[in-house]
N, C-alpha and C positions, 0 to 999 in steps of 0.2 A: 634661886636668887633672881631678883628683879633688877635689871640694869637701868630701867627707866626712872628718870628723875624729872618730875613735872612733864612727862610725856616725851622726854628726849633722852637719848643715850649719851651719857657724859663723854666729854673729850678727855682722854687720858694723857695725851702728849702732843707735841708738835713735831712734825717730820718734814723732811725736804720732799717736795713734789717729785715724783718719778719722771715727770715729763718736763716741767719748766723750772724746777728747782726752788720755787717759792715755798715759804713756810706754810705747812698744811696741818690743820687739826686732824688727828686720827683717834680712833677708838682703841680699845685694848688689843684688838687684832691687827692693828696697823692700817685699818681701812678708813678712808675719809675722802671727801671731795675737795679738790683744790679750789679755793676761792678766786684764784688768779686765772687759771686756764680751763678749769672745768673737768680735768681728768680725775676719775675716781681711783684712788690708790688701792691696789690689791696685788697679790703676787702672781696670779695666773697670766695676766697680760704681759708681764715681763718674761715669764717662762715660755710663752708662745707669742713672740712679738709681731708676727704677721697675721694673727687671728683676731677677729672681733669677739671679745669675751665679756660677759656680764661684769659690771653694769655699764660698760662703755659701749659706744656705738661706732668707734673707729679703733683700729688696731694700735698697739703701743708704738710700733714703728711709724705709722702714719701720724699719730698724735705728735710725736717728736718732730716730724717734718713740718707739720702745720704750725706748731708753736714757733719753730725756727723761722718761719716766714711771717710771723705775727698774724696768723689766720685762726679763726675759731675752729673748734673740734666738731665740724659739721660733716656728716657722712656723705660720700659720693654715692652714686647709684650702685656701684659695685660694693661699697661698704654696706649699703642697705641690704643687698642680696646676701652678703655674708652674714649680716645680723639676722636675716630671716632664717637662714640655715641653722644658726645657733639658737636663737630665741624661739623660733617657730611662729611667733606673732610679732608683727611690726605695725607701726602706724605713721601717718604723715598728714600734713595739711596742704591743700592746694586750692586756691580760689575760695578761701574761707570755709571749705568743706573738709571734714576729717575722713580719712580713708583707712581701712584696715586690710592687712594682708596676713593670711594665716597659711602656714605650710603644714599639710597633713599627709598621711600615707597615700591618700588617693589624689593628691594634687595641691595646687596653690589656689586659695580662694582670695579674690580681690573685690572689695565692695566699699561703699560708703558705710559709715557707722550705723545708719538706719537700715542697712540691708539693700539699698537700691544699687542698681548697676553691677550686679554680681557677675564676675568673670571667673572662669575656672581654667586653670592651666595644668598640664600633666606634670611639669617639672619646674624648678626654679629657672632653668635656662629658657623654657618656653615663656614664663612670666616676664623675664628680662627682655626677651625679644619682641613680645607682642602685647604686653599690658598697655592699656590706653585709657585716656580720659578725653571725652569729646573728640574722638577721632585723632587725637594727638598721642603719639607714643610717649609713655612715661619717661623713657630714657632721654627723649628729646626735650622734655619740659622740666627735667629734674632740677635745674638751676632755679626754678621758681617754686619749688617745694619748700615747705617750712616744717619745723618741729618733727623731723623724722626721728623716730625713737622706737624702742621696744614697748610693748603694751604691758 
């Protein structure tokens, strides 16, 4: 059975957003992105409220706290690291340059999308402590990062 209609999966119902409570269109599985706060409705985030779980980039618990403060669902550097552990590949933009971070068995690879400035770290902890752009630690410039997300 093909669920696509004109290239889109149809909305089957409206549900209350798990984070902000706004009416949210959902598919037949109860999944859908809230147009108000940006939270993607799904059951795993609620079951593991402290974990960053697909397709969101912050935990359910953090999303609730951010929305309560009228802040966007933007990942902190720690959220980004947790996302990296979960997704294995993350990306972000800094200074109009896109960067990729990939977590593999042999370490964490950090580079621009075109492969320049490759850095390799043994663990996520090493990446968190030492990753840098132009001699600035990533943790120190994180407030200037944009579009942090999974790849």
